[in-house]
C-alpha positions in Angstrom: 8.1 3.1 31.8 9.6 2.5 35.4 8.3 -0.9 36.8 7.0 -2.3 33.1 8.9 -4.2 30.6 7.7 -4.9 26.7 5.2 -7.5 26.1 6.3 -10.5 23.1 3.3 -8.8 21.1 5.1 -5.2 21.2 8.6 -6.6 20.5 7.2 -8.2 17.5 5.3 -5.0 15.8 9.0 -2.7 16.4 10.6 -6.3 14.3 8.1 -5.7 12.2 9.2 -1.7 11.5 12.4 -3.1 11.9 12.5 -5.3 8.8 12.1 -2.1 7.0 9.4 -2.3 4.1 7.2 0.3 3.3 4.0 -0.9 3.6 3.8 -2.5 6.8 0.9 -4.3 8.2 -0.5 -4.5 12.4 -3.6 -7.2 12.7 -4.2 -7.5 16.5 -7.0 -7.9 18.7 -7.9 -5.0 21.0 -6.3 -4.2 23.5 -3.1 -5.7 22.4 -1.2 -2.3 22.4 -0.5 -2.6 19.1 -0.9 1.2 19.2 0.9 2.0 22.5 3.8 0.2 20.5 3.7 2.2 17.8 3.8 5.0 19.3 6.9 3.9 21.4 8.6 2.9 18.0 7.7 6.3 17.0 8.9 8.8 19.4 11.8 6.1 19.9 13.0 7.0 16.5 12.1 10.3 16.5 14.5 11.7 19.5 17.0 8.8 17.7 17.6 9.4 14.3 17.8 13.6 12.8 14.6 14.9 11.4 12.5 12.2 12.0 9.5 12.8 11.1 6.4 10.9 12.4 2.2 11.0 11.6 -0.5 9.0 13.3 -4.2 9.4 11.7 -6.6 7.6 13.6 -8.9 6.5 10.5 -11.8 6.5 13.0 -11.3 10.3 13.7 -9.2 13.0 14.2 -10.5 13.7 18.2 -10.0 9.7 19.0 -6.2 10.0 18.1 -5.7 13.7 19.5 -7.7 12.6 22.5 -5.5 9.8 23.1 -2.5 11.9 22.9 -3.7 13.6 25.3 -5.2 11.0 28.0 -2.6 8.2 27.7 0.9 10.3 26.0 1.2 13.1 27.3 0.2 11.6 31.0 3.3 9.1 31.2 6.0 11.8 28.8 5.5 14.3 32.0 5.9 11.4 34.4 9.2 10.7 33.4 10.3 14.1 32.5 8.5 16.6 35.2 10.2 19.2 34.8 9.2 20.6 31.6 12.8 22.9 31.1 14.5 19.5 31.3 12.9 17.5 29.0 14.9 16.7 26.1 11.0 17.3 23.8 9.1 19.8 23.2 5.3 19.0 23.7 2.4 20.4 21.8 -0.9 20.6 23.2 -2.9 22.9 20.8 -6.0 21.8 19.2 -4.7 19.8 16.0 -1.5 20.5 16.2 -0.5 18.2 19.0 3.1 16.9 19.1 5.8 15.9 20.6 9.0 17.0 18.8 13.1 16.3 20.4 15.6 19.4 21.1 18.7 17.3 20.2 17.6 15.8 17.0 14.6 17.4 15.1 12.5 14.7 14.8 8.8 14.8 15.5 5.5 12.8 16.1 2.7 14.5 14.9 -1.4 13.6 15.5 -2.8 14.2 13.1 -6.5 15.6 12.6 -7.5 14.7 8.9 -6.2 14.1 5.6 -5.7 17.6 4.8 -2.9 17.1 7.7 -1.0 14.9 5.4 -1.3 16.6 1.9 1.9 18.8 1.0 4.2 17.3 4.5 7.0 15.0 3.5 7.6 11.7 7.0 9.5 8.8 7.5 6.6 6.8 9.1 3.1 7.3 8.9 0.7 5.3 10.8 -3.0 5.0 10.3 -3.9 3.6 13.7 -7.8 1.8 13.3 -7.4 1.0 10.2 -9.6 -1.7 10.3 -13.0 0.7 10.5 -12.3 3.0 7.5 -14.8 3.2 4.7 -13.2 2.6 1.0 -13.6 6.0 0.0 -11.9 7.1 3.1 -9.0 4.9 2.7 -8.7 6.0 -1.0 -8.4 9.4 0.0 -5.9 8.6 3.0 -4.1 6.6 0.3 -4.1 9.7 -1.4 -2.4 12.0 0.7 -0.7 9.6 2.3 1.4 7.6 -0.3 2.9 11.5 -1.4 4.3 12.4 1.6 7.0 9.4 1.4 8.7 9.7 -1.8 11.4 12.4 -0.6 12.3 10.6 2.9 14.5 7.1 2.5 13.8 4.8 4.3 10.3 5.5 4.7 7.5 3.5 5.8 3.8 3.5 6.6 1.2 1.1 8.7 -1.7 0.0 9.1 -2.8 -1.0 12.3 -6.1 -2.3 13.5 -8.3 -5.1 14.3 -10.4 -7.2 12.0 -13.4 -4.9 10.9 -17.2 -5.7 10.4 -16.8 -6.1 5.9 -13.4 -7.2 4.0 -14.5 -5.6 0.9 -12.3 -2.4 0.6 -10.8 -2.7 3.9 -7.6 -1.3 4.3 -6.4 -3.9 6.8 -7.6 -6.9 5.3 -6.7 -5.9 2.0 -3.2 -5.3 2.6 -2.5 -8.5 4.8 -4.0 -10.1 1.6 -0.6 -8.5 0.6 1.6 -9.6 2.4 0.3 -13.4 2.5 0.9 -13.0 -1.2 
């Protein structure tokens, strides 16, 4: 965005993903730009890499993630490219099909409504936002649906991002942080 420059924690988020690990975990305080950083990296990769596919699922609710897309992502992209015809991407605003698709690369970033949107797909990057908030049963369902979508894409990654939850047992964010520490 004109007049803005990345903050240190945003560059750190980007560097974590650039490390190339399949499973990644991002724990940052509220309002520290963790989601914004991940979305910026996702959009950049989708624009620069041929047929790069990103799925973003907000674990609190699909509605919350889609709302963020419409309130934050779309207006920023429209400010950068006010003329729809000259944009290097297409914005889809259809309910349940919110996405940004890049014309030249064919890459896309899709905001997923539910776990069902993961099934039968193939992704290069899956972002599980608000992963410190999901209950243990939902976490198991999400991972059962998400992990197979990475199998056929070389170098595919999944990210659990969020802030610390109120509990640890069965908390995706906490479990992955513990795995990373080991």
